[in-house]
Every structure is written in structure tokens, then in C-alpha cells.
C-alpha positions as CSV (number, residue, x, y, z in Angstrom):
1,X,-0.3,-0.4,0.2
2,X,1.3,3.4,-1.5
3,X,2.1,5.8,1.5
4,X,0.1,9.2,1.6
5,X,-0.4,11.9,3.6
6,X,-3.8,13.6,4.6
7,X,-4.1,17.1,5.6
8,X,-8.0,17.5,7.3
9,X,-9.6,19.8,9.2
10,X,-10.8,18.2,11.9
11,X,-11.1,14.8,14.5
12,X,-13.6,13.4,13.0
13,X,-11.7,13.4,9.5
14,X,-7.9,12.2,11.2
15,X,-10.0,9.6,12.9
16,X,-11.9,8.2,9.3
17,X,-8.4,8.2,7.3
18,X,-6.8,6.5,10.1
19,X,-9.3,3.6,10.4
20,X,-9.5,3.6,6.4
21,X,-6.3,3.6,5.0
22,X,-3.3,1.7,7.5
23,X,-0.4,4.0,5.2
24,X,-1.4,7.5,6.0
25,X,0.6,10.3,7.8
26,X,-3.0,12.2,8.8
27,X,-1.9,15.9,10.4
28,X,-4.5,18.5,10.7
29,X,-2.5,21.9,10.1
30,X,-5.5,24.9,8.8
31,X,-8.3,25.8,10.6
32,X,-11.3,26.1,9.1
33,X,-14.8,27.8,9.6
34,X,-16.8,30.2,7.8
35,X,-14.9,33.3,8.8
36,X,-11.0,31.7,7.7
37,X,-9.8,32.5,4.2
38,X,-9.0,30.3,1.7
39,X,-5.7,32.3,1.5
40,X,-4.8,31.4,5.0
41,X,-6.0,27.4,4.6
42,X,-3.4,27.3,1.3
43,X,-0.5,29.0,3.5
44,X,-0.8,26.3,6.0
45,X,-1.5,23.2,4.0
46,X,2.1,24.6,1.8
47,X,3.7,25.0,5.3
48,X,3.2,21.6,6.4
49,X,3.9,20.1,2.9
50,X,7.4,21.4,3.3
51,X,8.3,19.3,6.5
52,X,6.9,15.9,4.9
53,X,9.2,14.2,3.2
54,X,9.7,14.3,-0.6
55,X,9.1,10.7,-1.3
56,X,5.0,10.8,-0.3
57,X,3.6,11.8,-3.8
58,X,0.2,11.7,-3.1
59,X,-1.7,13.8,-0.8
60,X,-5.6,14.3,0.0
61,X,-6.8,17.4,1.5
62,X,-10.1,17.3,3.7
63,X,-12.1,20.5,4.3
64,X,-15.6,21.7,4.6
65,X,-16.9,24.1,2.6
66,X,-19.2,25.9,5.4
67,X,-21.0,28.6,4.6
68,X,-18.2,29.7,2.0
69,X,-20.0,31.2,-1.1
70,X,-18.2,29.2,-3.8
71,X,-19.1,26.1,-4.2
72,X,-17.3,22.7,-3.5
73,X,-15.4,22.6,-7.2
74,X,-14.5,26.1,-7.0
75,X,-12.8,26.2,-3.4
76,X,-11.2,22.7,-4.7
77,X,-9.9,24.2,-7.2
78,X,-8.8,27.5,-5.5
79,X,-7.2,25.3,-3.3
80,X,-4.9,23.3,-6.0
81,X,-3.9,26.5,-7.8
82,X,-2.4,28.2,-4.4
83,X,-0.2,24.3,-2.9
84,X,0.4,22.9,-6.8
85,X,3.1,24.8,-7.7
86,X,4.6,24.7,-4.3
87,X,5.1,21.1,-4.5
88,X,5.9,19.6,-8.1
89,X,6.0,16.2,-8.0
90,X,3.1,15.4,-6.1
91,X,-0.5,14.5,-7.1
92,X,-3.7,16.3,-5.1
93,X,-7.2,14.9,-4.3
94,X,-9.2,17.6,-2.8
95,X,-12.6,16.4,-1.0
96,X,-14.5,19.5,0.2
97,X,-17.5,18.4,1.9
98,X,-21.1,20.6,0.8
99,X,-21.5,21.9,3.7
100,X,-19.8,19.7,6.5
101,X,-18.7,15.9,6.2
102,X,-21.7,15.2,7.9
103,X,-23.7,15.5,4.2
104,X,-21.1,12.6,3.1
105,X,-22.9,10.2,5.9
106,X,-26.1,11.3,5.5
107,X,-25.9,11.1,1.7
108,X,-25.6,6.9,2.4
109,X,-29.6,6.9,2.5
110,X,-29.4,2.7,3.0
111,X,-26.6,3.5,5.8
112,X,-28.6,6.2,7.5
113,X,-32.1,4.4,7.1
114,X,-30.6,1.1,9.1
115,X,-28.7,3.3,11.5
116,X,-31.8,6.0,12.6
117,X,-34.5,3.4,11.6
118,X,-36.0,5.3,9.3
119,X,-36.9,3.4,6.7
120,X,-37.8,6.1,3.9
121,X,-35.5,7.9,5.1
122,X,-33.8,10.4,1.8
123,X,-30.9,12.6,1.2
124,X,-32.1,16.3,0.4
125,X,-29.5,18.0,2.5
126,X,-26.5,18.9,0.6
127,X,-24.9,21.9,1.3
128,X,-26.9,22.6,4.2
129,X,-26.1,21.9,8.1
130,X,-25.1,18.0,7.8
131,X,-24.0,18.4,11.3
132,X,-27.7,19.5,12.5
133,X,-28.9,17.1,10.3
134,X,-28.1,14.4,11.7
135,X,-28.5,15.1,15.1
136,X,-32.1,15.5,14.7
137,X,-31.8,12.1,12.8
138,X,-30.6,10.3,16.1
139,X,-33.2,12.1,18.1
140,X,-31.0,14.8,19.5
141,X,-27.4,12.9,20.2
142,X,-24.9,15.1,19.4
143,X,-22.4,11.9,17.9
144,X,-19.0,12.6,18.8
145,X,-16.1,13.1,16.4
146,X,-15.1,9.0,17.1
147,X,-18.6,7.9,16.7
148,X,-19.1,10.1,12.8
149,X,-16.0,8.4,12.0
150,X,-17.0,5.3,12.5
151,X,-20.4,6.0,10.6
152,X,-18.5,7.3,7.2
153,X,-16.1,4.2,7.6
154,X,-19.6,2.1,7.1
155,X,-20.6,3.9,4.4
156,X,-20.6,2.9,1.0
157,X,-18.8,5.8,-1.0
158,X,-20.6,4.1,-4.5
159,X,-23.8,4.7,-2.6
160,X,-22.5,8.5,-1.6
161,X,-21.2,9.3,-4.9
162,X,-24.7,9.1,-6.2
163,X,-26.5,11.5,-3.7
164,X,-23.5,14.0,-2.9
165,X,-21.9,16.1,-6.1
166,X,-19.3,17.5,-3.6
167,X,-18.3,13.8,-2.6
168,X,-18.5,12.9,-6.1
169,X,-16.0,15.4,-7.6
170,X,-13.4,13.4,-4.8
171,X,-14.0,10.2,-5.2
172,X,-13.7,10.5,-9.1
173,X,-10.0,11.7,-8.0
174,X,-8.9,8.9,-6.6
175,X,-6.3,6.6,-8.4
176,X,-5.0,4.5,-6.1
177,X,-5.9,1.6,-4.1
178,X,-8.0,2.4,-1.0
179,X,-10.5,-0.1,0.0
180,X,-13.1,2.0,1.7
181,X,-13.0,4.1,-1.8
182,X,-14.0,1.1,-3.7
183,X,-16.6,0.4,-2.0
């Protein structure tokens, strides 16, 4: 299994990548939130990649769109334009959830139906507050980041892709062996 670097914004994403890709260096180098400028995120990513050995050529970046006006593709393209020139020889896989990574969990309708006991559940939360929708579906239970990481790990990438355009952009870029992305 090829060694990769995953630069992620939160604890949940850290646990998710660590549990689904055994040979990953996972780091949380950048802040995120509605008011965090993308240029600051790009600077933090570039700074972090300076400390990673040059033998690692594949880099995953996972972040939320939050309330930014740009759509996930525009954000991914902007971030890529800011980091690729400073990191020749590296390939980037940028996932920008719309609006939060919880939206990707919610997009696997079958898993959510089973987990929440809602036989007729249909995903309609793309671009909405995924954390709030997930909390409502779990009857007000505020799941911790480890629980959410486990839910995302249990979800099927192929099903998420069908319902979440932001996830489809990310998944379609993956060209290396990652068992979770192939389900």
C-alpha cells in the first residue's frame, strides 16, 4: 500500500482516514470555519507539506465548504492552484464537503435508514447543515467525532457518490488503492 499524506481539518476526518488507510500520515494543519480565508488554509497546507518527506507523492486534503459562497469545485480548484505550484511531483486529491463532512455520511441513504430506523429516509441535505440534520435524525443525540468517523467508515462510497455531487468530485479523483473508496 502506497504511503500518502492526508491533511484534514478535524478530529473526525483524522480518525476516518486513520481507520480506512493504514499507510497514511494524517495531520490537521489548518483552521476552518465560515470566516477562515482560503489563502490562510493554502498557506498552512504549503507550510505543512514542507515538513513532509519528498518521497510521498499523493496528498489528500479534506475540508468543509462551511458557509463559503464558492461551491466545492471552486474551492478545490482554488486550493489546488495555491498548493500545486509549490509542490511539484505531488498529486492532490481535494475533498470539499458541501457543507460539512456529515453531509457525506447522510448521503448514504441505506446506511442512514438502518442506523436511524427510518425506512423512507431520502438525502436532501447537500449544502445544508449536515451536523444539525444528523443530530435530528439521531433524536437529538450529538454524536462524537469518533462515532461520526465510524459512521463514515461504515458508509459506502459508491452510494454516497450517487447522492452527493461534492463527494463525487472527490471520489472520481482517487486513482490509488484505498479499499474504502472502492466499495
